[in-house]
PDB file as gemmi writes it, atoms N, CA and C in Angstrom:
CRYST1    1.000    1.000    1.000  90.00  90.00  90.00 P 1                      
ATOM      1  N   MET A   1     -12.486   0.066 -19.900  1.00  0.00           N  
ATOM      2  CA  MET A   1     -12.258   1.034 -18.732  1.00  0.00           C  
ATOM      3  C   MET A   1     -10.855   2.000 -18.992  1.00  0.00           C  
ATOM      4  N   ARG A   2     -11.096   2.863 -18.833  1.00  0.00           N  
ATOM      5  CA  ARG A   2      -9.898   3.801 -19.157  1.00  0.00           C  
ATOM      6  C   ARG A   2      -8.866   3.822 -18.289  1.00  0.00           C  
ATOM      7  N   ARG A   3      -7.519   3.652 -18.790  1.00  0.00           N  
ATOM      8  CA  ARG A   3      -6.272   3.162 -18.125  1.00  0.00           C  
ATOM      9  C   ARG A   3      -6.008   4.556 -17.303  1.00  0.00           C  
ATOM     10  N   VAL A   4      -5.615   3.786 -15.893  1.00  0.00           N  
ATOM     11  CA  VAL A   4      -5.198   4.830 -14.938  1.00  0.00           C  
ATOM     12  C   VAL A   4      -3.641   4.580 -14.625  1.00  0.00           C  
ATOM     13  N   SER A   5      -3.054   5.682 -13.923  1.00  0.00           N  
ATOM     14  CA  SER A   5      -1.657   5.870 -13.730  1.00  0.00           C  
ATOM     15  C   SER A   5      -1.435   5.688 -12.155  1.00  0.00           C  
ATOM     16  N   THR A   6      -2.655   6.266 -11.623  1.00  0.00           N  
ATOM     17  CA  THR A   6      -2.346   6.425  -9.932  1.00  0.00           C  
ATOM     18  C   THR A   6      -3.474   5.638  -9.225  1.00  0.00           C  
ATOM     19  N   ILE A   7      -3.300   5.433  -8.120  1.00  0.00           N  
ATOM     20  CA  ILE A   7      -4.254   4.656  -7.330  1.00  0.00           C  
ATOM     21  C   ILE A   7      -5.227   5.624  -7.087  1.00  0.00           C  
ATOM     22  N   ASP A   8      -4.989   6.984  -6.704  1.00  0.00           N  
ATOM     23  CA  ASP A   8      -6.020   8.253  -6.628  1.00  0.00           C  
ATOM     24  C   ASP A   8      -6.930   7.988  -7.669  1.00  0.00           C  
ATOM     25  N   GLU A   9      -6.567   8.078  -9.086  1.00  0.00           N  
ATOM     26  CA  GLU A   9      -7.168   8.026 -10.146  1.00  0.00           C  
ATOM     27  C   GLU A   9      -8.203   6.779 -10.105  1.00  0.00           C  
ATOM     28  N   TYR A  10      -7.789   5.583  -9.698  1.00  0.00           N  
ATOM     29  CA  TYR A  10      -8.420   4.280  -9.901  1.00  0.00           C  
ATOM     30  C   TYR A  10      -9.611   4.581  -8.923  1.00  0.00           C  
ATOM     31  N   ILE A  11      -9.211   5.292  -7.580  1.00  0.00           N  
ATOM     32  CA  ILE A  11     -10.541   5.335  -6.884  1.00  0.00           C  
ATOM     33  C   ILE A  11     -11.683   6.309  -6.972  1.00  0.00           C  
ATOM     34  N   LEU A  12     -11.050   7.360  -7.754  1.00  0.00           N  
ATOM     35  CA  LEU A  12     -11.885   8.286  -7.960  1.00  0.00           C  
ATOM     36  C   LEU A  12     -12.954   7.801  -9.583  1.00  0.00           C  
ATOM     37  N   MET A  13     -12.397   6.766 -10.106  1.00  0.00           N  
ATOM     38  CA  MET A  13     -13.186   6.190 -11.062  1.00  0.00           C  
ATOM     39  C   MET A  13     -14.085   5.022 -10.428  1.00  0.00           C  
ATOM     40  N   GLN A  14     -14.228   4.959  -9.211  1.00  0.00           N  
ATOM     41  CA  GLN A  14     -15.281   3.853  -8.691  1.00  0.00           C  
ATOM     42  C   GLN A  14     -16.503   4.431  -8.343  1.00  0.00           C  
ATOM     43  N   GLU A  15     -17.534   3.918  -8.013  1.00  0.00           N  
ATOM     44  CA  GLU A  15     -18.950   4.547  -7.507  1.00  0.00           C  
ATOM     45  C   GLU A  15     -18.401   5.573  -6.326  1.00  0.00           C  
ATOM     46  N   GLU A  16     -19.077   6.645  -6.438  1.00  0.00           N  
ATOM     47  CA  GLU A  16     -18.817   7.751  -5.205  1.00  0.00           C  
ATOM     48  C   GLU A  16     -19.204   7.391  -3.636  1.00  0.00           C  
ATOM     49  N   ASN A  17     -20.179   6.165  -3.703  1.00  0.00           N  
ATOM     50  CA  ASN A  17     -20.259   5.727  -2.529  1.00  0.00           C  
ATOM     51  C   ASN A  17     -19.200   4.770  -1.605  1.00  0.00           C  
ATOM     52  N   VAL A  18     -18.367   4.321  -2.811  1.00  0.00           N  
ATOM     53  CA  VAL A  18     -17.093   3.229  -2.321  1.00  0.00           C  
ATOM     54  C   VAL A  18     -16.104   3.966  -2.160  1.00  0.00           C  
ATOM     55  N   GLN A  19     -15.889   5.370  -2.743  1.00  0.00           N  
ATOM     56  CA  GLN A  19     -14.749   5.849  -2.754  1.00  0.00           C  
ATOM     57  C   GLN A  19     -13.944   6.313  -1.060  1.00  0.00           C  
ATOM     58  N   PRO A  20     -14.757   6.686  -0.447  1.00  0.00           N  
ATOM     59  CA  PRO A  20     -14.521   6.777   1.103  1.00  0.00           C  
ATOM     60  C   PRO A  20     -13.771   5.649   1.744  1.00  0.00           C  
ATOM     61  N   LEU A  21     -14.269   4.651   1.611  1.00  0.00           N  
ATOM     62  CA  LEU A  21     -14.054   3.400   2.074  1.00  0.00           C  
ATOM     63  C   LEU A  21     -12.662   2.815   1.498  1.00  0.00           C  
ATOM     64  N   LEU A  22     -12.452   3.075   0.118  1.00  0.00           N  
ATOM     65  CA  LEU A  22     -11.114   2.725  -0.422  1.00  0.00           C  
ATOM     66  C   LEU A  22     -10.198   3.747  -0.076  1.00  0.00           C  
ATOM     67  N   PHE A  23     -10.297   4.750   0.244  1.00  0.00           N  
ATOM     68  CA  PHE A  23      -9.456   5.622   0.685  1.00  0.00           C  
ATOM     69  C   PHE A  23      -9.122   5.401   2.072  1.00  0.00           C  
ATOM     70  N   LYS A  24      -9.755   5.002   2.848  1.00  0.00           N  
ATOM     71  CA  LYS A  24      -9.653   4.276   4.385  1.00  0.00           C  
ATOM     72  C   LYS A  24      -8.716   3.166   4.431  1.00  0.00           C  
ATOM     73  N   VAL A  25      -9.142   2.239   3.424  1.00  0.00           N  
ATOM     74  CA  VAL A  25      -8.538   0.941   3.123  1.00  0.00           C  
ATOM     75  C   VAL A  25      -6.975   1.169   2.890  1.00  0.00           C  
ATOM     76  N   ARG A  26      -6.727   2.136   2.006  1.00  0.00           N  
ATOM     77  CA  ARG A  26      -5.724   2.451   1.638  1.00  0.00           C  
ATOM     78  C   ARG A  26      -4.776   3.326   2.536  1.00  0.00           C  
ATOM     79  N   GLU A  27      -5.296   4.262   3.392  1.00  0.00           N  
ATOM     80  CA  GLU A  27      -4.645   4.410   4.407  1.00  0.00           C  
ATOM     81  C   GLU A  27      -4.215   3.604   5.619  1.00  0.00           C  
ATOM     82  N   ALA A  28      -4.900   2.742   5.831  1.00  0.00           N  
ATOM     83  CA  ALA A  28      -4.959   1.858   6.738  1.00  0.00           C  
ATOM     84  C   ALA A  28      -3.613   0.802   6.272  1.00  0.00           C  
ATOM     85  N   ILE A  29      -3.488   0.539   5.067  1.00  0.00           N  
ATOM     86  CA  ILE A  29      -2.337  -0.304   4.549  1.00  0.00           C  
ATOM     87  C   ILE A  29      -0.871   0.756   4.629  1.00  0.00           C  
ATOM     88  N   LYS A  30      -1.138   1.748   4.242  1.00  0.00           N  
ATOM     89  CA  LYS A  30      -0.062   2.791   4.366  1.00  0.00           C  
ATOM     90  C   LYS A  30       0.533   2.825   5.697  1.00  0.00           C  
ATOM     91  N   GLU A  31      -0.342   2.761   7.012  1.00  0.00           N  
ATOM     92  CA  GLU A  31       0.239   2.875   8.325  1.00  0.00           C  
ATOM     93  C   GLU A  31       0.788   1.601   8.447  1.00  0.00           C  
ATOM     94  N   VAL A  32       0.469   0.572   8.284  1.00  0.00           N  
ATOM     95  CA  VAL A  32       1.088  -0.720   8.498  1.00  0.00           C  
ATOM     96  C   VAL A  32       2.464  -0.918   7.615  1.00  0.00           C  
ATOM     97  N   VAL A  33       2.234  -0.456   6.499  1.00  0.00           N  
ATOM     98  CA  VAL A  33       3.606  -0.508   5.447  1.00  0.00           C  
ATOM     99  C   VAL A  33       4.089   0.837   4.905  1.00  0.00           C  
ATOM    100  N   PRO A  34       4.152   1.667   5.860  1.00  0.00           N  
ATOM    101  CA  PRO A  34       4.272   3.347   5.247  1.00  0.00           C  
ATOM    102  C   PRO A  34       5.446   3.393   3.844  1.00  0.00           C  
ATOM    103  N   ASP A  35       6.411   2.393   3.865  1.00  0.00           N  
ATOM    104  CA  ASP A  35       7.343   2.606   2.733  1.00  0.00           C  
ATOM    105  C   ASP A  35       7.217   1.766   1.490  1.00  0.00           C  
ATOM    106  N   ALA A  36       5.850   1.206   1.486  1.00  0.00           N  
ATOM    107  CA  ALA A  36       5.083   0.456   0.417  1.00  0.00           C  
ATOM    108  C   ALA A  36       5.063   1.494  -0.844  1.00  0.00           C  
ATOM    109  N   GLU A  37       5.217   0.928  -1.794  1.00  0.00           N  
ATOM    110  CA  GLU A  37       5.264   1.933  -3.261  1.00  0.00           C  
ATOM    111  C   GLU A  37       3.707   1.715  -3.853  1.00  0.00           C  
ATOM    112  N   ASP A  38       3.146   2.491  -4.233  1.00  0.00           N  
ATOM    113  CA  ASP A  38       1.879   2.380  -5.017  1.00  0.00           C  
ATOM    114  C   ASP A  38       2.310   2.200  -6.295  1.00  0.00           C  
ATOM    115  N   ARG A  39       1.306   1.226  -6.891  1.00  0.00           N  
ATOM    116  CA  ARG A  39       1.580   1.025  -8.256  1.00  0.00           C  
ATOM    117  C   ARG A  39       0.187   0.473  -8.697  1.00  0.00           C  
ATOM    118  N   ILE A  40       0.007   0.894 -10.359  1.00  0.00           N  
ATOM    119  CA  ILE A  40      -1.126   0.055 -11.071  1.00  0.00           C  
ATOM    120  C   ILE A  40      -0.495  -0.962 -11.786  1.00  0.00           C  
ATOM    121  N   SER A  41      -1.014  -2.101 -11.529  1.00  0.00           N  
ATOM    122  CA  SER A  41      -0.619  -3.524 -12.170  1.00  0.00           C  
ATOM    123  C   SER A  41      -1.293  -4.303 -12.451  1.00  0.00           C  
ATOM    124  N   TRP A  42      -2.009  -4.519 -13.744  1.00  0.00           N  
ATOM    125  CA  TRP A  42      -2.951  -5.166 -14.462  1.00  0.00           C  
ATOM    126  C   TRP A  42      -4.079  -4.583 -14.251  1.00  0.00           C  
ATOM    127  N   SER A  43      -4.113  -3.249 -14.400  1.00  0.00           N  
ATOM    128  CA  SER A  43      -5.316  -2.217 -14.350  1.00  0.00           C  
ATOM    129  C   SER A  43      -5.638  -2.168 -12.959  1.00  0.00           C  
ATOM    130  N   MET A  44      -5.213  -2.677 -11.824  1.00  0.00           N  
ATOM    131  CA  MET A  44      -5.913  -2.952 -10.573  1.00  0.00           C  
ATOM    132  C   MET A  44      -4.624  -2.148  -9.703  1.00  0.00           C  
ATOM    133  N   PRO A  45      -5.059  -1.726  -8.377  1.00  0.00           N  
ATOM    134  CA  PRO A  45      -4.288  -0.850  -7.417  1.00  0.00           C  
ATOM    135  C   PRO A  45      -3.423  -1.883  -6.607  1.00  0.00           C  
ATOM    136  N   SER A  46      -1.911  -1.586  -6.361  1.00  0.00           N  
ATOM    137  CA  SER A  46      -1.349  -2.868  -5.605  1.00  0.00           C  
ATOM    138  C   SER A  46      -0.312  -1.915  -5.048  1.00  0.00           C  
ATOM    139  N   LEU A  47       0.169  -2.524  -3.854  1.00  0.00           N  
ATOM    140  CA  LEU A  47       1.158  -1.885  -3.077  1.00  0.00           C  
ATOM    141  C   LEU A  47       2.438  -2.752  -3.237  1.00  0.00           C  
ATOM    142  N   TRP A  48       3.778  -2.317  -3.320  1.00  0.00           N  
ATOM    143  CA  TRP A  48       4.919  -3.229  -3.437  1.00  0.00           C  
ATOM    144  C   TRP A  48       5.936  -2.860  -2.474  1.00  0.00           C  
ATOM    145  N   LYS A  49       6.679  -3.688  -2.013  1.00  0.00           N  
ATOM    146  CA  LYS A  49       7.824  -3.468  -1.188  1.00  0.00           C  
ATOM    147  C   LYS A  49       8.741  -4.632  -1.421  1.00  0.00           C  
ATOM    148  N   LYS A  50       9.716  -4.296  -2.510  1.00  0.00           N  
ATOM    149  CA  LYS A  50      10.547  -5.270  -3.375  1.00  0.00           C  
ATOM    150  C   LYS A  50       9.516  -6.433  -3.963  1.00  0.00           C  
ATOM    151  N   ARG A  51       8.334  -6.553  -3.641  1.00  0.00           N  
ATOM    152  CA  ARG A  51       7.410  -7.653  -4.486  1.00  0.00           C  
ATOM    153  C   ARG A  51       5.800  -6.941  -3.985  1.00  0.00           C  
ATOM    154  N   LEU A  52       5.148  -7.773  -4.789  1.00  0.00           N  
ATOM    155  CA  LEU A  52       3.493  -7.240  -4.394  1.00  0.00           C  
ATOM    156  C   LEU A  52       3.456  -7.593  -2.952  1.00  0.00           C  
ATOM    157  N   ILE A  53       2.620  -6.853  -2.095  1.00  0.00           N  
ATOM    158  CA  ILE A  53       2.288  -7.157  -0.695  1.00  0.00           C  
ATOM    159  C   ILE A  53       0.717  -7.091  -0.569  1.00  0.00           C  
TER     160      ILE A  53                                                      
END                                                                             
């Protein structure tokens, strides 16, 4: 698997039919925790607010 640096890159590497769902999940999380920071950790997308959430 190619190393990615953003969550957008990670989502775009997934199967095309899954991408819209992943973008919706990410959007829903950002609505609940708008100041969370996007990160790639252990090659997986994650959101942080002082710690992993």
